[in-house]
N, C-alpha and C positions, 0 to 999 in steps of 0.2 A: 576474566573472573573479579579483576582487580577495582574494577569499576561500580563499587558499591560506597554507598555512604558508613564513613565511619562516626565514631564518636569524638574526634578532633575535629570534624564538621559542624559538630553540635555546640553553638558558642553560647554564651549569655545564659546559662539554664536556673541561674537564685531566682529562684520563687516562683519558677516554672513548676507545672506538673509533668513528669515522664513517665510514663508506661512503659515497665521493662516484662517483656515477656521471658522469663528465665524455665528451665524442668526442672520443677520438683515431684515427679513422679520419682520417689526414692524408695527403695526397699523398707519394708519397717518388718518386725518381728515382736508379737507380745504388745504392740501400742510402741514400740520404739523404733526411731530410725535406726537401720545398721548400718548404711553409706551415706556419708555424705558429699562423695566427688564433685557430683551435679551441683553440690551447693556453691562448692571450694572455684568452680567452674566459673562461678554469675559473678562472685563476691569481687572481682576488680571492679565489674560493672558498674556494679550498685555503688559501692562504697566509692568510687567516682565521681560520681553522680552526684550524692548525697552531700560529700565533700565540696563540690561547686555549688552547694545551695539548693539544689532539686528538694520537691517534694518528691520520693520516686513510691512508685506503686508497681508493684512485681503482680505479674499475672502467668497463670500456669494452670495445667489441670493434673491430676490425680486419678490414677487410676482409670475404669471406664463406666461411670455411672450412667450412661447412654439419656442425656439430658434430663435427669430426676436428681434431688437434693439427696444423697444418701449419709448420713451422721459417720460414717464409718469410714467417709471418703473425703472428710472436708480438711482442707487444709490449713484448716487449726493445728490438726493433729502434729503438722512439723514443722510451726511455729518455733517451736523452745530447738529444735536440731538447726532452723534460720538463724537465729538468734545467737547462738554457741559458738556458729562460723565465721559472722560478719561481726560479733561483741558489739552487738547494740540492739536496743532494745526497738521491737517494731511493732506498731498498731495490728493488729487483725481488723479486717474488715468484709461483714457476712454477707457484700454485694459486689457486683461490679460494674453496677451503673445505675443512675437512680438517684431518689433524694437521699437515702442512707446513705452511698458511696459517697455524694458530694456535701453531706455533713460531715463525715469524716474526714475526707480530705479539709474542711475546712478546719478544723481541728489540727491538722499537722502543721506542723512547725516546718520553716524551709528546712533543709538537713533532714527532715524525717523519712522513714520506712514504713510504707503500710505494706501487708499482704491482702490479698482479695481472696475471696472464695475460690473455690474451684472451677473454672470458668467453663467445664464440659458440664455443669448443673444445668447450663441454660443450651436446649435445644440447638439455639441459634448460633452455639460454637462450631461445633462439626457441621452445620448446615453452612458457616462461611454467611450468615444471614445479615445483610448489608444495615438494614435495621438497626440490629443486636451490635454490630461492631460501633455505626454512628453514635448509640447511645453509652457506649465505652469510652470512646472516641470525644464526647459531648464535657468529660471532664479534665481533658488534657489537653497539653502542648506541643508536645513531641511520642514517638515512641521510639522503643530502643528494642531491638530483637536481638538478644544474646542465645537461644536456643537452639544450635544446630538439627538438636536431635530430633525438634519437632518441624523443620523446615519442609520436609516433604508431603505435609500436608497444607491441603490450603481450606485454614480454619481463620474464623473470625479473629484471634488473638494472635496468629501467625502471618495471615496474607492480608486479610479486610484492613486490619488497622493500619497498613503501611500505604492504602489506596488512600486514607481518609487523614490523616496526620505526617508532618514529615517525619521519616522515616530514617533508621540510622542501626548499623550493624553493632554492636556490643563485642567487649576484647574477646572474650570467649568464641565468637561468632567471628571476626574478623580473623582471630587464629587458626580456625578451624579452614578457613574458605583460601588464606592464605597456604594453610601445609599443603592441603588439596590440588591448590594450583601448581605448587610444586612438585605433585606426585602424579598427574595424572592432564591438567591442565596447558604446562608448560614445563616439562620435565626435561633434568637433562638425560641424553641417552647413553649406554643401554639401559631401557623397564625391564624388572622382571616382578611379576605377580606372582604371590604364593597365594592358592585360593585351596581352603579344606574345608572340612564340614562332613558332614555323614550324606547327602543328598544333593546327586546334581541337579533335580528338580527345581529345590529354593536358590539356584543358583545361575541355570540356564542364561536368563540374561546379562547376568555377569562374564560370562563366558564369552558369549556370543562377542559383546561388544570389545571384552579386554583382548582378544586374538587381533583385533585390526589396532589394537593401543601400545601392546606392549613386545619386546624382542625376543621374553623368554616366559612361558607361562609354565609355573611349575603346580601341578593336580597331587593334591594329599586328602585323607581322612578318606572316610568309606566311600565319596564318590571320584575315588582313583580306582574303585574296583570295577564301577561299569564302564569307565575309558579303558581298562586293560579287557573285561570283557568285550566290546565292541573291538579287541583287537585280537581276540579268537584266544585268550588265555584263561583257561580254567579256574575261579578262583573259590571253588568249593562251598562252603557254608559261609562266606563274609558277604558282609551286608553289601547286596549289590542292586541298581535298577533294572533289572535287565530287558524290559519294555523300553527304556531310554538308551539304547544301546547303538540303537539309528539315528539317536540326536546327539550323541557323542561323535559316530563319526563324522557328521554333519560339521561339528566345530573343529575336527580334526584337519578335517579337508579347507577349511575358508581358515584354518593358521597356518597351512601350507601354503595358499594364496598368497597370506599377509604376508608373509615372509618371518610367521613367531614359530618360533621354537617350545612344541609342549615339552614337558619334561613329566613322566611317569616313575613310577619306583620299577627298579628291576630285581633288588630283594627287596625283601619283606619280615618282619616277625608275624608268627601266624601262633596259634596256639587252639585247644580242641574246644575250650572253653573260655567264654568271657568271664576273667577273673584275676585278682590282683594277682602277679606271678605264679600264673598256674604252671604247674608239672609237663602241661606237655609244649611249655613253649620253645619255638626254636627260631632260629632265622634259616630262610630259605631265598633261593631264584624264585621269581614268582611264575617260573612254568614248573615248580619242584611243590606246588599249592597240594595237598591231598584232598580227598571227598569230604573229608569229617574235618576239615579244618578251616579257621576265619584267620581272613587277616586283620592286624589291628593297629600296624603302624607299618612309617616307613623302615624297611633296612639300612645297617649305617655305612655300607658302601655304597649305594645311593644318595645320601643325606653327605656325605664326604663329597661327592663329586656335584651336587648342588650348590654346597659349600662354596665351589672353586666357580659354578655357575655367578653368586652373588659378588663373587672378586671383579670379577671381569664388569658389573653393574654399576649405573652411577645413581636408581633410584629402584626404591621398593615400594611397591603395596601389597601388603600382607590382609588377607581375612582368613579365617579361618583355623585350626589346628591342623596338623600331618597324620595326627594318627589319636586313638582313645584316652587324649591325654590327661584326663581325672584320674585313670586307671595305672598305677605303674605295673610292668618296664613299658607301658605302650605310649609314655611321654619323650621317650629318649629323642625319637626324628626332631618335634615339634623345639624340644630343649634346646638341642644340638642346633639344629638352625638357626633356632632365635636369638643363640650365643654369639654365632656368627656372623649375624648382622648388626647385631649391637656391637662387636668389634668393631667391626667397618664403618661406622654410621659412630662410635666414639673417634676413630682416626682418623674421620672425614673424608673419608674415600665414597661415601654412600648417604644418601636422603631415604631415610625409612620412615611409612608412614604406615599406621596401622589402626584396624578400626574392625566394629563389633564384637556384642559380648563374648563369646566363648575365647574370642582374641584378646582380649583386653586382660581374659582369668589368666588363659596360657603363659601370657606375657610374664602377668605378675608370676605366675607357678614356676617360670626360667630366670626369674631374679633380672628383668631386664627390662621392666616398663619405662624407665629415667633412661634405658640409654638408646630410645627408639625418639628420631627425629621429632614425631607425632603419632599421638594416639589419641584417638578417636573414640568419646565412649556412645558415639550414636549407633544404633542398632539400622533400621529402617534407612535412616535420610542414608548411610554411610553406604548404605548398599545401593541402594537407589544412583547414588551419585556414582560408584563403579559401575553401574548400568547407564551410564552415560546419559542418566534423564534428569531433563530442566525440575529441580526444587523449588516450588510457589513460593514459601519462604523468602530463599534467598534473590530469586527473581525480582520480588517484588522491592530490596534494598538496591536495585540497579541505577545506575542513573541516568 
């Protein structure tokens, strides 16, 4: 994965027009941006190019306008938030191609930054229409992709432009690809993967791929209940995909053949109702779950044993929480295991890479997000990478 073109390979950008694909699909409330993490991720790339004298044109999508213009999904809505992070004035350009875009680029001075309109206002974006990509490329000298979160989409501004213009990975994309390579490309063994979340069905491809890649597969969240049911455990009222127990058995068999140890909880936190600190809360062995109880978290003994597993590993990939972490006390297992992983990372014995929305929220909740080696803010792209699939936006940057 290291054979991709980076910003270091892009020389003499002064006076050149550089298109930079970024992720500005920012969360909004009452017309205001509530989180600028994605802008901050791409700021180093944008500022580096601007400071070297390039005219920087930002390309991004916002929401799902499905090829139509919608005033509520104009990227002009995030312009202020982007300016605040970059500490630079930027010009909003209401087109992505054609005479209006060309005129705006003519007004920009070297080192200036322009923000182009939502790329998904044009049907050619999601269709990866070569003519649409060529129209955008007509005004530019180079293309930089700094949006790993959109790299699993073969769209005009993620993949099409890279086929037309000299194409490079931005700094955020470079960090992401290098971290992922350390985690599953060429990892130091033994490798552990934590996969949690509510449903097996959403992570089937991930689980099937990982059993052949890692030494330890730790399964938590609601999906662990499906695996427990496959092993003959009565999980009571717990969230469980009973129709997928056969698939779970197949994954366990594949793990056995590949020499991958699957870790399922043997003690659990259960309650009769899903609420914060319910009076019916108790910790029990998985074989003692009553018919009217539901499993809502992994128990303390299992978490301690899992911590011991991590101490024997050199690499960790994490996607999904261990329990219903948004509701106390069912955050206990996620927090405890995350803190163990963070401590091992800090002392230098573990490379830890985590990704996906719930995972980032859970690690922030545990107060350890800054202590992991790398945290990916990408959702779909991170999952597809964990499935072992080639990402079109990344493939287009390879040398």
